[in-house]
Structure formats: C-alpha cells, structure tokens
C-alpha positions in Angstrom: -70.1 -20.4 34.2 -68.3 -24.1 34.1 -68.2 -25.4 30.5 -66.1 -27.7 28.6 -64.7 -27.4 25.0 -63.5 -29.1 21.9 -60.7 -27.9 20.2 -58.9 -28.8 17.3 -60.7 -32.1 17.3 -60.4 -33.0 20.9 -62.7 -32.1 23.7 -61.4 -31.2 27.4 -62.8 -33.7 29.4 -60.2 -36.0 26.8 -57.2 -34.1 29.2 -58.7 -34.6 32.3 -59.2 -30.8 33.3 -62.3 -28.6 34.5 -62.9 -25.6 32.6 -64.6 -22.2 33.7 -66.0 -19.5 30.6 -63.9 -16.2 32.1 -65.2 -14.1 28.7 -67.5 -14.9 25.8 -68.1 -11.7 24.2 -71.8 -11.7 22.3 -70.7 -9.3 20.0 -67.2 -8.7 18.3 -66.8 -4.9 17.4 -67.1 -3.3 14.3 -64.4 -1.7 12.3 -64.8 1.5 12.6 -64.1 4.3 10.0 -64.8 7.6 11.2 -64.0 11.8 10.1 -63.5 14.2 13.2 -64.2 17.6 11.7 -63.2 20.8 13.4 -66.7 23.1 13.3 -69.4 19.9 13.8 -70.6 18.1 16.9 -69.2 14.6 17.0 -67.6 12.9 13.7 -69.1 11.7 10.3 -69.2 7.7 10.6 -68.2 5.9 7.3 -68.4 2.3 9.1 -70.5 1.4 6.1 -70.2 3.5 3.5 -69.0 0.5 0.8 -69.8 -1.7 -1.9 -71.7 -3.7 0.6 -73.6 -1.2 2.4 -73.0 -2.7 6.0 -70.6 -2.6 8.5 -67.7 -4.8 9.2 -66.3 -6.8 12.3 -63.2 -7.5 13.8 -61.8 -10.5 15.4 -63.3 -11.4 19.0 -61.6 -12.6 22.2 -62.7 -15.4 24.1 -60.9 -16.5 27.3 -61.4 -19.7 29.4 -59.7 -21.2 32.8 -58.7 -24.2 33.2 -58.1 -26.4 36.6 -55.5 -28.8 36.2 -55.0 -31.6 38.9 -52.3 -34.0 38.9 -51.2 -37.2 41.8 -47.9 -35.4 42.2 -45.7 -32.5 40.3 -44.0 -35.1 37.9 -47.8 -36.2 37.0 -48.8 -32.1 36.6 -45.9 -31.6 33.9 -47.1 -34.7 32.2 -50.3 -32.9 31.9 -48.7 -29.6 30.7 -47.3 -30.8 28.2 -50.1 -32.3 26.8 -51.8 -29.6 27.5 -49.6 -27.4 25.2 -49.5 -30.0 22.2 -53.3 -29.4 22.2 -53.6 -26.2 22.4 -51.4 -25.1 19.2 -52.0 -23.9 15.9 -55.5 -23.2 14.5 -58.5 -24.8 14.6 -62.0 -25.5 15.4 -63.6 -24.3 18.5 -66.7 -25.9 19.9 -68.3 -25.3 23.5 -70.8 -27.6 25.2 -73.3 -25.0 25.8 -73.4 -24.2 21.8 -73.1 -27.6 20.4 -74.1 -25.8 16.2 -71.9 -23.5 16.8 -67.9 -23.3 15.3 -65.4 -20.6 16.3 -62.6 -20.7 13.8 -59.4 -19.0 15.9 -56.0 -19.5 17.5 -54.5 -19.1 20.9 -53.6 -15.5 20.8 -51.6 -15.5 23.7 -48.6 -17.2 25.7 -50.2 -19.8 28.3 -48.5 -19.4 31.9 -49.7 -21.1 35.1 -49.0 -21.0 38.8 -48.5 -24.1 40.8 -50.3 -24.2 43.8 -50.5 -27.5 46.4 -47.2 -28.5 46.0 -47.6 -28.9 42.2 -50.4 -30.7 42.3 -53.0 -28.1 41.2 -52.6 -25.2 38.5 -54.9 -23.1 36.8 -54.2 -21.3 33.5 -55.9 -18.8 31.7 -56.2 -19.6 27.8 -57.5 -17.0 24.9 -59.1 -17.6 21.9 -59.0 -15.2 18.8 -61.8 -16.1 16.6 -63.1 -14.9 13.3 -66.3 -12.6 13.7 -68.9 -14.8 13.2 -69.7 -18.3 14.0 -70.4 -21.2 11.5 -73.0 -23.8 11.7 -72.4 -27.2 12.3 -74.3 -28.5 9.0 -74.3 -26.4 5.4 -76.8 -26.4 2.8 -76.1 -29.9 1.8 -77.5 -31.6 4.7 -77.8 -32.4 8.6 -75.0 -35.0 9.2 -76.0 -37.9 11.6 -75.0 -37.8 14.8 -75.5 -34.1 15.1 -76.4 -33.0 18.6 -79.6 -30.9 17.7 -81.4 -30.0 20.5 -84.9 -32.0 20.5 -87.5 -28.4 20.1 -85.1 -27.1 17.3 -87.2 -25.6 14.7 -85.6 -27.0 11.7 -87.0 -29.4 9.2 -84.5 -32.4 9.1 -84.6 -32.8 5.4 -83.9 -29.0 3.5 -80.9 -29.7 1.2 -83.7 -29.8 -1.8 -84.4 -26.1 -1.1 -80.9 -25.4 -2.6 -81.4 -27.3 -6.0 -83.2 -25.8 -8.9 -83.8 -26.5 -12.0 -84.2 -23.9 -14.8 -85.2 -22.7 -18.0 -84.0 -19.5 -19.9 -84.8 -17.1 -17.6 -86.6 -17.2 -14.1 -86.6 -15.8 -9.8 -84.9 -18.3 -7.5 -86.0 -17.8 -4.0 -82.3 -18.6 -2.2 -83.0 -19.0 1.3 -80.1 -17.9 3.7 -80.8 -19.5 7.2 -77.9 -17.7 9.1 -78.0 -14.0 10.3 -75.4 -12.7 8.7 -74.8 -12.2 5.3 -73.1 -15.2 3.1 -71.1 -15.5 -0.2 -72.0 -18.9 -1.2 -70.8 -21.3 -4.5 -73.8 -21.2 -7.3 -73.2 -24.1 -9.6 -74.7 -24.2 -12.9 -74.6 -27.6 -14.7 -75.8 -28.2 -18.2 -75.8 -26.3 -21.8 -74.2 -22.9 -20.4 -73.4 -20.1 -22.1 -74.4 -16.4 -21.5 -76.0 -15.7 -18.0 -76.9 -12.9 -16.2 -77.1 -13.0 -12.3 -79.2 -10.2 -10.9 -80.3 -9.6 -6.8 -81.5 -6.4 -6.2 -79.2 -3.8 -7.7 -76.6 -6.1 -8.1 -75.7 -7.4 -11.5 -73.0 -10.2 -12.3 -72.6 -11.7 -16.1 -70.3 -14.0 -18.1 -70.6 -15.8 -21.0 -69.3 -19.8 -20.4 -69.3 -22.8 -22.1 -70.9 -25.5 -20.4 -70.6 -26.3 -16.5 -70.2 -23.2 -14.8 -69.4 -22.6 -10.8 -69.3 -19.4 -9.3 -67.4 -18.6 -6.0 -68.8 -15.3 -4.3 -66.0 -15.5 -1.6 -63.4 -15.8 -3.9 -64.9 -13.7 -6.5 -64.3 -16.3 -9.6 -66.4 -17.9 -11.9 -64.8 -21.4 -13.8 -66.1 -23.5 -16.4 -64.5 -26.5 -18.1 -62.1 -24.2 -19.6 -60.8 -22.2 -16.3 -61.7 -19.3 -15.4 -63.4 -17.0 -17.1 -64.2 -13.5 -17.4 -66.9 -11.3 -16.2 -68.9 -8.3 -15.6 -70.8 -6.1 -13.0 -69.7 -7.1 -9.4 -69.8 -10.1 -7.0 -72.5 -9.6 -3.9 -73.7 -10.9 -1.0 -77.4 -13.0 0.2 -78.8 -11.7 3.3 -80.0 -13.2 6.2 -83.9 -14.6 5.4 -85.1 -14.4 1.5 -83.2 -13.8 -1.9 -84.6 -13.6 -4.8 -81.8 -13.9 -7.6 -83.1 -13.5 -10.5 -81.1 -15.5 -13.6 -81.1 -14.9 -17.2 -79.8 -17.6 -19.4 -79.1 -17.3 -23.4 -80.2 -20.7 -23.6 -83.1 -22.2 -23.3 -82.1 -25.9 -22.6 -82.6 -27.1 -18.7 -79.9 -26.3 -16.6 -79.6 -27.7 -12.8 -78.6 -25.3 -10.0 -77.4 -26.2 -6.5 -76.5 -23.4 -4.1 -74.0 -24.0 -1.4 -72.5 -22.1 2.4 -72.4 -22.4 5.7 -74.4 -20.5 7.2 -72.5 -17.9 10.1 -74.2 -16.3 12.7 -73.7 -13.4 15.3 -73.5 -15.9 18.1 -75.7 -18.9 18.5 -78.3 -20.4 16.1 -82.2 -19.3 16.1 -83.5 -21.2 13.5 -87.3 -20.6 14.9 -87.2 -17.3 12.9 -86.7 -19.1 9.7 -89.1 -18.8 6.9 -88.2 -22.4 5.4 -91.2 -22.3 2.6 -90.8 -24.5 -0.1 -88.2 -23.0 -2.3 -90.1 -21.1 -4.9 -89.9 -17.2 -5.7 
C-alpha cells in the first residue's frame, strides 16, 4: 500500500521519497500472564486479573519501505544523510490515510540500504516501535482549526461543553469517553472545594482539600493550592462510552468541574458509534 507519513513534524514528501506500507498491525499483542498446571488441560489465564479488570497490551511495530531516487551517487548520499537525521529519536507518527490518529513511537532498529542503478536508487525498510494505542489529534478542548476531518465524519464541531460541569453539593455527572480505549483524565475542580468523594461503579476516591483541586488519574495524584494531598481509595479508569461519575462535595457552594483527556483508539476512529448526548447524567 503506497502512502506517505509525517514523523516528528516532517512529512515524507518534503524529503522527496516514495513510501509503501509493509506491515501495519491493526491490534497489538496482549501482555499474557498464564500458569500451566500439570493435570489440567490448557492453562489458567490471569491476563485480566488486575485492579482494572482488563487485559493490557504490548507496543506494536509498523514497517514502511522508503524508495529514494537521486541524480547521482553524491546526491543520494545527501538524501540519505537528511533521512538519517529525520528518522532519529522519538516523536509523533501520522499516516496519510489515518489523519486523525497519532502514534507515539521511535525507530526500533538500525536502517540499512543497498544502492541500485549506480547509486541513483535505494530502498530502505524502516520499523517504528509505537505505543499500543493511537491518540486522536484533538482532545476534550475541541477541534483545532485546519484539522483534516472527513466530510462525513460523525462528530460535532463544538462538543467541548460536554466536559464542563457546574456542581452544587452532590450529583452524578455523565462523563463521555469518545475513544474506544479506557482513559485516565485530569479532572479540575474550581471553587471552594473541601471534602470530595468520587465514585465510578464500585471504585471510590476521596480526599480533603483547600481551594481549587486537580485530580490526575494518569499520574495518580491530587493537588490543591498547597501542593500534593493525601487520598484514600483508588484511582480508576473511564471506559469507552458513557461513564456516570458520582461526586459528593461536603461544601454546598457551587464549583466548576472540567474533564480533560485525549481519546485513544485500538486502530482507527469511528465517531459514528458515539452517543454524544447532552452532558446530563
């Protein structure tokens, strides 16, 4: 499959090369944890036996073939030098046919080339080791201007209000995860925040704060105006789709709540399956 790509902010067309995808797995491999017991058929699979109650995945590998053409062997070496500097370090990888997905990765192996046609042509295979899931190019803050979105993409142009709430006392909030993988967002509570309890399903997180609070579920910490504060319970994930987050606030004063995350996908986006709703639980 012929296709270009952008890596570290630079597109393959800027280098003057052609690109063909050799391998692009649509699903990463599961981190398997099994126990083989003698006198039993098969194995016990404990891959989902963890606090999140789900399987976790390994990095995935993408391989592309890059065709390089030059007037002579000297120009070829100049191009190869340029490519060697471009394909260095870690960065964001975006394929032309998947403009809404960012893969975060790096070159996984050495890059070798064999000259052809008296040094005027070469083909190199490049492998990227990427994180298991792709990130959407936009997040809960809304779609950035000039984002490449297909005309028939089923996504509201203005949806950021779905992630802003006003709460007095205790209530249920409908928190939408419009990706297809679990996410761990940052939840900011602005106002006179004191004792807070957050519940999602059977999981519960509580803390006592002073003033504005930021709850980072990825880094698993809570901070207020005095810095990091102690918590009890456990941090949790927000599943794909609708999540009903119950919040109890010991102070009845009105506070503002915002939820921030970047949706993640197993492979490609499919916003037509999302129930955007109206933000109410």
